[in-house]
PAMARTI-239035 format. One record per atom (N, C-alpha, C): residue number from 0; chain; atom name; x negated, y negated, z. Coordinates in nm, 3 decimals. Each point is the difference from the previous one (the first is absolute). Example, Ala and Ser with C-alpha at 12.3 -4.5 7.8 and 13.67 -1.06 7.14 Angstrom:
NODE pos unit site      px      py      pz
NODE   0    A    N  -1.319   0.569   0.780
NODE   0    A   CA   0.089  -0.119   0.000
NODE   0    A    C  -0.090  -0.120   0.000
NODE   1    A    N   0.035  -0.105  -0.072
NODE   1    A   CA  -0.082  -0.119   0.006
NODE   1    A    C   0.077  -0.109   0.073
***
This chain:
NODE pos unit site      px      py      pz
NODE   0    A    N  -0.073   0.116   0.004
NODE   0    A   CA   0.096  -0.144  -0.027
NODE   0    A    C  -0.098  -0.121   0.055
NODE   1    A    N  -0.052  -0.066  -0.148
NODE   1    A   CA  -0.082  -0.059  -0.022
NODE   1    A    C   0.094  -0.134   0.046
NODE   2    A    N   0.091   0.001  -0.016
NODE   2    A   CA   0.121  -0.104  -0.033
NODE   2    A    C  -0.030  -0.132   0.119
NODE   3    A    N   0.045   0.100   0.112
NODE   3    A   CA  -0.048  -0.091   0.181
NODE   3    A    C  -0.124  -0.077  -0.057
NODE   4    A    N  -0.078   0.057   0.024
NODE   4    A   CA  -0.179  -0.100  -0.029
NODE   4    A    C   0.024  -0.096  -0.130
NODE   5    A    N   0.017   0.020  -0.122
NODE   5    A   CA   0.047  -0.067  -0.077
NODE   5    A    C   0.054  -0.168  -0.021
NODE   6    A    N   0.124   0.076   0.122
NODE   6    A   CA   0.089  -0.149   0.084
NODE   6    A    C  -0.075  -0.055   0.059
NODE   7    A    N  -0.025   0.067   0.080
NODE   7    A   CA  -0.054  -0.065   0.126
NODE   7    A    C  -0.171  -0.122  -0.129
NODE   8    A    N  -0.083   0.096  -0.028
NODE   8    A   CA  -0.067  -0.157  -0.061
NODE   8    A    C   0.025  -0.059  -0.086
NODE   9    A    N   0.179  -0.014  -0.072
NODE   9    A   CA   0.027  -0.102  -0.072
NODE   9    A    C   0.060  -0.088   0.102
NODE  10    A    N   0.050   0.056   0.126
NODE  10    A   CA   0.071  -0.088   0.060
NODE  10    A    C  -0.164  -0.083   0.040
NODE  11    A    N  -0.073   0.031   0.061
NODE  11    A   CA  -0.163  -0.034   0.042
NODE  11    A    C  -0.007  -0.193  -0.112
NODE  12    A    N  -0.008   0.117  -0.123
NODE  12    A   CA  -0.047  -0.070  -0.133
NODE  12    A    C   0.122  -0.110   0.014
NODE  13    A    N   0.103  -0.014   0.023
NODE  13    A   CA   0.100  -0.096   0.010
NODE  13    A    C  -0.022  -0.091   0.083
NODE  14    A    N  -0.027   0.083   0.102
NODE  14    A   CA  -0.042  -0.115   0.104
NODE  14    A    C  -0.058  -0.115  -0.003
NODE  15    A    N  -0.168   0.061  -0.025
NODE  15    A   CA  -0.152  -0.034  -0.104
NODE  15    A    C   0.046  -0.133  -0.040
NODE  16    A    N   0.088   0.039  -0.134
NODE  16    A   CA   0.024  -0.054  -0.059
NODE  16    A    C   0.075  -0.169  -0.002
NODE  17    A    N   0.113   0.071   0.119
NODE  17    A   CA   0.114  -0.145   0.041
NODE  17    A    C  -0.092  -0.125   0.127
NODE  18    A    N  -0.125   0.119   0.037
NODE  18    A   CA  -0.038  -0.100   0.108
NODE  18    A    C  -0.122  -0.117  -0.059
NODE  19    A    N  -0.023   0.089  -0.098
NODE  19    A   CA  -0.144  -0.070  -0.146
NODE  19    A    C   0.114  -0.125  -0.013
NODE  20    A    N   0.077   0.038  -0.108
NODE  20    A   CA   0.125  -0.081  -0.033
NODE  20    A    C  -0.008  -0.158   0.116
NODE  21    A    N   0.103   0.061   0.106
NODE  21    A   CA   0.013  -0.145   0.064
NODE  21    A    C  -0.129  -0.059   0.053
NODE  22    A    N  -0.144   0.036   0.014
NODE  22    A   CA  -0.126   0.025   0.044
NODE  22    A    C  -0.030  -0.152  -0.111
NODE  23    A    N  -0.019   0.039  -0.113
NODE  23    A   CA  -0.010  -0.029  -0.126
NODE  23    A    C   0.098  -0.169  -0.049
NODE  24    A    N   0.174  -0.002   0.061
NODE  24    A   CA   0.056  -0.075  -0.023
NODE  24    A    C  -0.028  -0.090   0.133
NODE  25    A    N  -0.032   0.068   0.097
NODE  25    A   CA  -0.025  -0.175   0.086
NODE  25    A    C  -0.102  -0.048  -0.058
NODE  26    A    N  -0.103   0.016  -0.068
NODE  26    A   CA  -0.137  -0.067  -0.039
NODE  26    A    C   0.027  -0.072  -0.089
NODE  27    A    N   0.144   0.045  -0.102
NODE  27    A   CA   0.026  -0.035  -0.118
NODE  27    A    C   0.069  -0.167   0.058
NODE  28    A    N   0.137   0.029   0.074
NODE  28    A   CA   0.032  -0.084   0.128
NODE  28    A    C  -0.134  -0.172   0.024
NODE  29    A    N  -0.068   0.072   0.105
NODE  29    A   CA  -0.059  -0.068   0.061
NODE  29    A    C  -0.112  -0.094  -0.096
NODE  30    A    N  -0.055   0.048  -0.160
NODE  30    A   CA  -0.047  -0.045  -0.105
NODE  30    A    C   0.075  -0.083  -0.023
NODE  31    A    N   0.163  -0.007  -0.032
NODE  31    A   CA   0.108  -0.055  -0.062
NODE  31    A    C  -0.029  -0.146   0.093
NODE  32    A    N   0.005   0.057   0.135
NODE  32    A   CA   0.039  -0.100   0.049
NODE  32    A    C  -0.129  -0.137   0.060
NODE  33    A    N  -0.116   0.070  -0.053
NODE  33    A   CA  -0.132  -0.043   0.053
NODE  33    A    C  -0.024  -0.159  -0.170
NODE  34    A    N   0.124   0.063  -0.148
NODE  34    A   CA  -0.048  -0.075  -0.118
NODE  34    A    C   0.141  -0.066   0.023
NODE  35    A    N   0.095   0.024   0.066
NODE  35    A   CA   0.107  -0.142   0.035
NODE  35    A    C  -0.060  -0.094   0.141
NODE  36    A    N  -0.044   0.006   0.023
NODE  36    A   CA  -0.105  -0.051   0.106
NODE  36    A    C  -0.111  -0.126  -0.053
NODE  37    A    N  -0.043   0.135  -0.119
NODE  37    A   CA  -0.080  -0.122  -0.110
NODE  37    A    C   0.018  -0.096  -0.047
NODE  38    A    N   0.106   0.077  -0.086
NODE  38    A   CA   0.124  -0.077  -0.095
NODE  38    A    C   0.016  -0.192   0.089
NODE  39    A    N   0.060   0.039   0.143
NODE  39    A   CA   0.052  -0.134   0.080
NODE  39    A    C  -0.117  -0.016  -0.060
NODE  40    A    N  -0.072   0.012   0.106
NODE  40    A   CA  -0.153  -0.100  -0.020
NODE  40    A    C  -0.030  -0.072  -0.102
NODE  41    A    N   0.016   0.064  -0.098
NODE  41    A   CA  -0.043  -0.068  -0.124
NODE  41    A    C   0.076  -0.060  -0.031
NODE  42    A    N   0.157   0.003  -0.023
NODE  42    A   CA   0.078  -0.122  -0.004
NODE  42    A    C   0.014  -0.131   0.097
NODE  43    A    N  -0.081   0.029   0.147
NODE  43    A   CA   0.069  -0.097   0.090
NODE  43    A    C  -0.146  -0.090  -0.039
NODE  44    A    N  -0.154   0.038  -0.063
NODE  44    A   CA  -0.064  -0.070  -0.007
NODE  44    A    C  -0.013  -0.078  -0.152
NODE  45    A    N   0.082   0.049  -0.082
NODE  45    A   CA   0.020  -0.036  -0.131
NODE  45    A    C   0.072  -0.132   0.080
NODE  46    A    N   0.097   0.066   0.026
NODE  46    A   CA   0.091  -0.157   0.059
NODE  46    A    C  -0.065  -0.101   0.070
NODE  47    A    N  -0.073   0.018   0.113
NODE  47    A   CA  -0.080  -0.081   0.042
NODE  47    A    C  -0.078  -0.093  -0.100
NODE  48    A    N  -0.074   0.121  -0.141
NODE  48    A   CA  -0.042  -0.090  -0.039
NODE  48    A    C   0.018  -0.140  -0.086
NODE  49    A    N   0.131   0.095  -0.022
NODE  49    A   CA   0.091  -0.113  -0.137
NODE  49    A    C   0.051  -0.096   0.158
NODE  50    A    N   0.074  -0.008   0.082
NODE  50    A   CA   0.030  -0.120   0.140
NODE  50    A    C  -0.161  -0.109  -0.060
NODE  51    A    N  -0.144   0.070   0.014
NODE  51    A   CA  -0.087  -0.106   0.061
NODE  51    A    C  -0.010  -0.116  -0.141
NODE  52    A    N   0.005   0.076  -0.206
NODE  52    A   CA   0.004  -0.047  -0.076
NODE  52    A    C   0.111  -0.048  -0.023
NODE  53    A    N   0.111  -0.052   0.037
NODE  53    A   CA   0.095  -0.041   0.033
NODE  53    A    C  -0.063  -0.163   0.107
NODE  54    A    N   0.007   0.076   0.072
NODE  54    A   CA  -0.072  -0.097   0.094
NODE  54    A    C  -0.076  -0.119  -0.089
NODE  55    A    N  -0.166   0.020  -0.032
NODE  55    A   CA  -0.066  -0.101  -0.032
NODE  55    A    C   0.027  -0.057  -0.145
NODE  56    A    N   0.136   0.079  -0.090
NODE  56    A   CA  -0.004  -0.056  -0.139
NODE  56    A    C   0.086  -0.088   0.087
NODE  57    A    N   0.090   0.025   0.087
NODE  57    A   CA   0.069  -0.155   0.123
NODE  57    A    C  -0.062  -0.072   0.005
NODE  58    A    N  -0.099  -0.019   0.065
NODE  58    A   CA  -0.080  -0.090   0.047
NODE  58    A    C  -0.101  -0.066  -0.087
NODE  59    A    N  -0.066   0.087  -0.143
NODE  59    A   CA  -0.099  -0.075  -0.082
NODE  59    A    C   0.128  -0.119  -0.071
NODE  60    A    N   0.157   0.071  -0.029
NODE  60    A   CA   0.111  -0.079  -0.065
NODE  60    A    C   0.028  -0.117   0.127
NODE  61    A    N  -0.024   0.012   0.099
NODE  61    A   CA   0.016  -0.121   0.082
NODE  61    A    C  -0.153  -0.110   0.011
NODE  62    A    N  -0.081   0.073  -0.007
NODE  62    A   CA  -0.156  -0.125  -0.012
NODE  62    A    C   0.055  -0.015  -0.164
NODE  63    A    N   0.031   0.019  -0.088
NODE  63    A   CA   0.000  -0.071  -0.146
NODE  63    A    C   0.163  -0.107  -0.011
NODE  64    A    N   0.040   0.012   0.081
NODE  64    A   CA   0.097  -0.074   0.043
NODE  64    A    C  -0.053  -0.124   0.055
NODE  65    A    N  -0.078   0.016   0.127
NODE  65    A   CA  -0.027  -0.106   0.056
NODE  65    A    C  -0.109  -0.053  -0.052
NODE  66    A    N  -0.120   0.076  -0.074
NODE  66    A   CA  -0.051  -0.116  -0.125
NODE  66    A    C   0.108  -0.027  -0.070
NODE  67    A    N   0.088   0.016  -0.059
NODE  67    A   CA   0.073  -0.086  -0.055
NODE  67    A    C  -0.005  -0.112  -0.022
NODE  68    A    N   0.105   0.025   0.148
NODE  68    A   CA   0.095  -0.111   0.058
NODE  68    A    C  -0.205  -0.113   0.053
NODE  69    A    N  -0.091   0.041   0.073
NODE  69    A   CA  -0.066  -0.091   0.036
NODE  69    A    C  -0.088  -0.055  -0.099
NODE  70    A    N  -0.014   0.059  -0.158
NODE  70    A   CA  -0.021  -0.045  -0.124
NODE  70    A    C   0.126  -0.155  -0.025
NODE  71    A    N   0.113   0.037   0.014
NODE  71    A   CA   0.120  -0.086  -0.040
NODE  71    A    C  -0.035  -0.119   0.087
NODE  72    A    N  -0.032   0.010   0.180
NODE  72    A   CA  -0.031  -0.131   0.040
NODE  72    A    C  -0.075  -0.033  -0.001
NODE  73    A    N  -0.177   0.023  -0.066
NODE  73    A   CA  -0.121  -0.052  -0.046
NODE  73    A    C  -0.018  -0.101  -0.079
***
């Protein structure tokens, strides 16, 4: 009767497969979380850079307007 031993081996293989699958899936989820964090950090950095550029442009425009006004009064 080789059926019971085959059945036991099958159960062990299935258990091993399920365990490995859960472990692998956990790693995949962790990697995805890390990627999401990186994306969020990059987006925040880009937004900060855009805000800084806008502020610099506004300052330059204000300086130009002051120069134009100053030139007219002289």
